[in-house]
N, C-alpha and C positions, 0 to 999 in steps of 0.2 A: 860504469858511470852513465847516468841517463843523459843522452844528448838531445832529447826532445825539449824544446823551449817550454818554460812554465806557461807562458801566455803567448798566443800568436793571433794577430789580426791579419786576415787575408782579404784584400780589396774591400774593406769595410766602408759602407756608406750609410748615411742617415738623411732621409728627406722628411720634411714637414710640409705636406701639400706640394706646392711647386718649388719650395725653397730647399736647397741642398745644403744642409748644415755641415756634413762631413762627407768626403768623397775619396775613394781609392786609397784608404789608409792601410799600409802594410807595416807591421811592427812585430818584432819578436823580443820577448823579455825573458831573461834567464832566472833561474832560482837564485835568490840572494842578491839580486841586482837592485840598485836604487836608480830609478828612472824618473826624471822630472819632465813634465810636459808644459811648455810655455807658449805664449802667443798673445796677441792683442784681444780685446773683448770681441766676442762673436767669431773667433777663429775656429771653434769646434772642439777645443780642449776639454771643456766640461761635458759636452755631449759624448765624447769618446769615453771619458771616465764613467759616465752613467751607463753606457752600453756595457762596459766591463763589469759594472756592479749589478747589472740585470734590471736597471730601472728604465732602460730604453731598449727596444728591440731593433737591431740593424735592419735597414731597408735592403741592403745588398751586402754580400760578402759573408765571411765566417769568423767567429771568435772561438778559439780553442783554448781550453784550460787543461794543461797536462796531456795534450793530444786529443781531448774529447770536445766535440762541438757543444757549445753551451748557449747558442743564440736564443733559444726559446726557454731555457732553464730559468725559473723564477729566482729572484735575489736570495731568498731564504734557503735555497738549496745549493748555492754556489760556494759558500764559505769564502766570499771576497768582500769582507766588510769595508764600509766607507766611513771615514771620519769627515764629517761635514764641516764647512766653514762656520756654521752656527753651532756646531758640536751636537745639537739635537738631543741633549740630555733630558731626562724626565724630571721636571722641577719638583714633582710631588714625591720623588723617591730620594733616599739618602745615597751616599757614595757606594756602599756595599750593594744595595738593591739595584743601582744603575749598572754596576760592573757585572753582576751575575745575571742580568736580564736575558742575555743571549742564551745562556745555558738553561735558564728556566723555560724558555720557549722551545728548547730541544728536549725537554722532559728529563733533564739531569736531576738526580736526587738532591734534596735540600742540603744534606751533609757534604756531598761532593761539590755542589755549587759554592758553599761557604768556604770550603778548603781552597778551591781554586781562586775565588775572589780575594781571599785574604793574601794569597801568594802574590797576585798581581798588584794589589793595593800596596803591599810592602815593596815590591820591585820598583814601583813608580813613586815611592816616597809619600804615600798618602795615609799611612797607618794612623796618624793622630787625627785624621779627618774622617775615619771610616763611617761613623754614625752621623756625620753632619749632613744637612740638606745641601744639595749642590748649589742652590741659590745663594748660599752663604759663603761660597768659595771664591777665591780670586780667579782671574782669567787663566793664569798658568795652571792652577790646581784643577780647574774644570777641564783644561786641555788634557791633563794626565788621566782624569777619570774617563774621558772619551777614548783615549788610547787603550786603557785597561779593558774597557767594555768591548772594544773591537778585537783585542788580542787574546782574550780569555778563551776563545774558541779554537785557538792555535791554527789560524789560517795560513795557507802557503803564501798569501799576498795580502798586503794592506793598501787600500786606496785612500788617498788623502786629497781633499778638495780645499785648497788655500786655507789650511788649518791655523796658520799663524797670523792671518790678516787682521784679526781683531786685537792683537796684542801690541803693547807699546814696543818701541825699537829695542830697548834693553832686554825685555823679557823674550821678545822674538829671537834675538841673537842667542840667548841662553837655551831656548827650546830647540833651536837648530842643532846645537851640539848634542842635546839629549836625544833628539830623534835619530841622528846619525849613529850615536853610540848604541841605542836600542836596536836599530836595524842590524848593526854588525853583530851584536850579541845573539839576536834571535836567528840570524841567517836567513830571513825570509825576504821576499821581494817587496819593495815599496814603490808604488806609482803615485807620484806627487804632482798635482796640478797647481801652478802658481803663476802669477804675473810678475813676481818679484825676482829680478835677475840674481841678486846676491844670495837668496835662499837656494835657488836651483844650482848655482855654480859652486856653492859651499858644500852641498850635501850629495849631489847626484853623481853616479858613475857615468851616466849618459844623459844628454839633454836632447829633447825632441822639440823642435820649433815648428809650430803650426801657423798657417795663414790661409785664409779663404777656404777653410775646411780641409786643407791638405797638409801633409807633412812637407816642410820646406828643407829641413836638415835634421839629421840624427848624428850625434858625435859626442866625444868626450868634451866636457865643459871648456877646457883650455883650447881645444881645436876649434870649437864654435866661436870662442872669443877672438882667437887669432886669425882664423880662416873662415869667415862667414861664407856660405855657399852662394849667396845671391844678394842683390841690393835690398830685397825685402828683409832678410835676416840682419844685414848690417844696419839698416835703419831701425829695426825693432830693438836691437841691442843698445843703440844710442852711443854717444861719444865717438862716433865715426864721421870722418869727412869723406864724402864720396864724389869723385870727379868723373864725369863722362868724357871719354877720350877716344882718339883714333890712333892707330899704329902708324908711325912715320918712318921707323927704322927698327931693325931687329937683327941681332948677331950674337952668337956665342952665349945664349941664355939671357941676354940683356935686351931691353926694348926701350925705344924712345917713343913716347906717346904725347899727343897734342890735345890740349883742352882750351877752353876759352880763357884760361889763366896763363897759358904759355905751354912750353914743352917740359916734360918730366922724364926722368930716367928711372927704370924699375927693373927688378929681377923677374924673369918670366918663369912662372911655375911649370913644372914638367907636364902637368895634365892639360895645359892649354897650348893648342897649336894656332899660330896667328899668321896672317898675311898683311901686307901693306894695305892700309885703309880699313882694317877690321876695327870694330868698336869694342872697347874694354871699359869696365868700371874699375877705377882705382880707389881703394879704400886705404885711408891713413888714419890710424887711431889718434885720438886727441892727445894721449900721453906720449906719442912718438914725435910730436911736433915741438920744435924749439922756437923761442921768440928772441930775436936779436935786433938791435937798432941799426946794424950795418948789413949790407949784402955780402954774400960770399962764404957764409958759415958752412953750408952744405950744398950738395949737388942740386937739390930741388928747393925752390923758394918761391914765395908769392909775396909781393908788396901789399900791405894792408894797413888799416887803421883800427886802433882799439876802440871797441864800442861799449862793452860792459863786462862785469865780472859777477860770479856767483860763488859764494863760499859754501863748501860742503865738508864740514869738519876741517881737517888740516889740508884738504885739497881745494884748489880754486879752479873753476871753469872760466876761462877767458874767451870772450866772443869778439871776433874781428870781422872786418868787412873789406872785401877786395875792391879794386877800382871798378869792377863791373857790378858791384852791389851784392855779391854773393857772400855768404857767411862761412867762416872757418872757426871751429872751436878747438881750443887747446886746453891742456890740463897741466897745472903747475902745483908745486908744493907751497904752503904758506910761507916758508922760509925764503922762497924765491923772490918774494916782494921786497926783501932787503936790498936786492941788487937790480930790480926792475921797477921802473916807475910806470904803473899802468894808468896813465892819464888818458881820459876820454879824448879821442881825436888824434892821439900821438901815432906817428908812423912807425911801423915795425916790418920785419920780414919774418914770415912763418916758414921755417926751414925743416927739411927732413932728408934722410938718406935713401938711396934706392932700395936697400934691404928692408926699409920700414913700410914699403908699399905692398899691398895685397891686391892682386889683379883677378878680376872675374869676367866671364863672358858677359857682354852688355846685352841685356834683354829688353831694354826700353828704347823707344824711338823719340824720347823727349829731348828738348833742347839741352845742349851741353851746359851743365851748371855744377856748382859746388853745393852739396846739401849737408846739413847737420841733422 
């Protein structure tokens, strides 16, 4: 069994003049792995993908494909096709001509091109549109044409740059399922850049979070969701309440931490060693907080007033304000409104258990606050 990673980035960086777009990126991707790269605008995720595709040359470091350095190898010699956000189909060609274009550029015979293109067109459910101009197709159909055009060369990896961003929510959800099914059937690696959390968490085996040109966390989706590695990651994911705290007591794996909102109890992760006075960031997810009219429901609680609500399907995001003017966000089910009167200005207690806290080393020197 080949133990060499399919793709390896070693201390990769990219500069544009004095601006450092990507720095010190180290990443290994195995054969058949689905990796999603996420981060805010300008974080370096698309630049990283373009370097993998051969559209940008790294300023520092090495990119290896199957153990071979490819830094200076042009895009057309890499066999690392990129599905663009805009799809970049040829509007003057029909479906078959678009799909077989890559093989034509490689000098493959007309009969072999047609055989392979028909096979991919059939696999992606486009047979009835084979001779149709791509401009006459729906967004989802054009998406499939772009995939077929990229996969017909049988690459070891497929790069995707926010390919679903132009689709409506229903079609995007359907295409997520199709992409994951296709990736599993083919057994090739997918590297998928997106700003959409639900896309990444639904499809990827591992998620890479980037910020300020660097990798902030690499982990399985559920681990990133439940255990963000830093305040940056927790804030990027959203739906998290982050308290800046100091340790005031610690014993038997449990810790008491003090914030501007009072003292809280939490379980201490084994990877964190603390001393009295140490700063920790405490993260409490919005769906872990309960809303009660009386005090005493859980060990940790904060008195607050209801400010506003946001309906997201059957889920409601509720926003509350503490006595110090800090915001806390909670997540409720629509059915919860039958028993809770969310009147603006009404007093509540936001409550949660010690095991619902996730503690991180505090890297900021900012004033102790509660952030959403």
